C-alpha positions as CSV (number, residue, x, y, z in Angstrom):
1,M,-15.3,72.6,64.2
2,V,-13.4,70.0,62.3
3,A,-12.4,70.9,58.7
4,E,-14.1,68.7,56.1
5,I,-12.3,68.1,52.9
6,V,-13.3,66.0,49.9
7,V,-10.4,64.8,47.7
8,E,-11.0,63.4,44.2
9,L,-8.4,60.8,43.4
10,P,-6.9,60.2,40.0
11,G,-9.0,57.1,39.4
12,G,-12.2,59.1,40.0
13,N,-12.9,57.9,43.5
14,K,-13.5,60.5,46.3
15,I,-12.3,60.4,49.8
16,F,-13.9,62.6,52.6
17,F,-11.5,63.7,55.3
18,G,-13.1,64.8,58.6
19,E,-15.7,63.8,61.1
20,V,-19.4,64.5,60.7
21,A,-21.3,64.5,64.0
22,G,-24.4,62.4,64.0
23,Q,-23.8,60.6,60.7
24,A,-23.3,56.9,60.4
25,G,-21.8,55.8,57.1
26,L,-23.8,52.6,56.5
27,V,-27.0,54.2,57.6
28,E,-26.7,56.6,54.7
29,A,-27.6,53.8,52.2
30,A,-30.9,54.1,50.4
31,R,-34.0,51.8,50.9
32,M,-33.8,48.8,53.2
33,E,-34.0,46.2,50.4
34,D,-31.0,47.9,48.7
35,I,-28.8,48.0,51.7
36,A,-26.9,44.7,51.1
37,H,-26.2,45.6,47.5
38,E,-25.4,49.2,48.3
39,T,-23.0,48.2,51.1
40,A,-21.2,45.7,48.8
41,D,-20.8,48.3,46.1
42,K,-19.7,50.9,48.6
43,L,-17.2,48.6,50.2
44,K,-15.6,47.9,46.8
45,A,-15.4,51.6,46.1
46,A,-14.0,52.3,49.6
47,L,-11.3,49.6,49.3
48,G,-10.4,51.0,45.9
49,S,-10.1,54.5,47.4
50,L,-8.1,53.1,50.3
51,G,-5.7,51.4,47.8
52,E,-5.2,54.7,46.0
53,L,-4.6,56.6,49.2
54,V,-2.0,54.1,50.4
55,G,-0.3,54.3,47.0
56,M,0.0,58.1,47.4
57,L,1.3,57.7,50.9
58,Q,3.9,55.2,49.8
59,E,5.0,57.6,47.0
60,S,5.3,60.5,49.4
61,I,7.4,58.4,51.9
62,A,9.7,57.1,49.1
63,R,10.4,60.8,48.2
64,M,11.5,61.7,51.7
65,P,15.2,62.5,51.6
66,K,15.8,61.4,55.2
67,R,13.2,58.7,56.0
68,P,13.0,57.4,59.5
69,D,13.6,53.6,60.1
70,R,9.9,53.0,60.6
71,I,6.7,55.0,59.8
72,E,3.3,53.9,61.2
73,M,0.0,55.5,60.5
74,S,-3.4,54.7,62.0
75,F,-6.8,56.1,61.1
76,G,-10.4,55.2,61.1
77,A,-12.5,54.7,57.9
78,S,-16.1,54.6,57.1
79,L,-18.4,54.2,54.1
80,S,-20.2,57.4,53.3
81,G,-23.0,58.6,51.0
82,K,-21.0,61.7,50.2
83,C,-18.1,59.9,48.7
84,D,-16.4,56.4,48.4
85,L,-14.5,56.6,51.8
86,R,-14.5,58.8,54.9
87,V,-11.3,59.0,56.8
88,V,-11.5,60.0,60.4
89,S,-9.0,60.4,63.3
90,G,-8.1,57.3,65.3
91,Q,-10.7,58.3,67.9
92,G,-13.4,59.2,65.4
93,E,-16.5,57.0,64.7
94,A,-15.5,54.5,62.1
95,E,-16.6,51.1,60.6
96,F,-13.0,49.9,60.4
97,K,-9.5,50.9,61.6
98,V,-6.6,51.0,59.3
99,T,-3.0,50.7,60.5
100,L,-0.2,51.1,57.9
101,G,3.5,50.5,58.5
102,W,6.6,51.1,56.4
103,G,10.2,50.2,57.3
104,A,12.0,47.7,59.5
105,G,9.6,44.9,60.7
106,A,6.7,46.1,58.5
């Protein structure tokens, strides 16, 4: 069983870490006529959450006393009804893949 964690960010957005079998993020939207609007709102919230997460990662990396020359991180992300953004492993089911890099050549 994969651990599931919901983290509330300082800006109020919530990020869900972990994979939920059998759930598709966009399918969790309400009625069919509201899907386009719901999806746009969720995407805006997800991108805001992603921005906050990346900012936290950058701060953590900057505090490392002995940083490597290059750091790269990849993970999948999905929209979710439980929160603004669901982060899954690189092999998990995701609507989009995020690859971040810091250091030389980034």
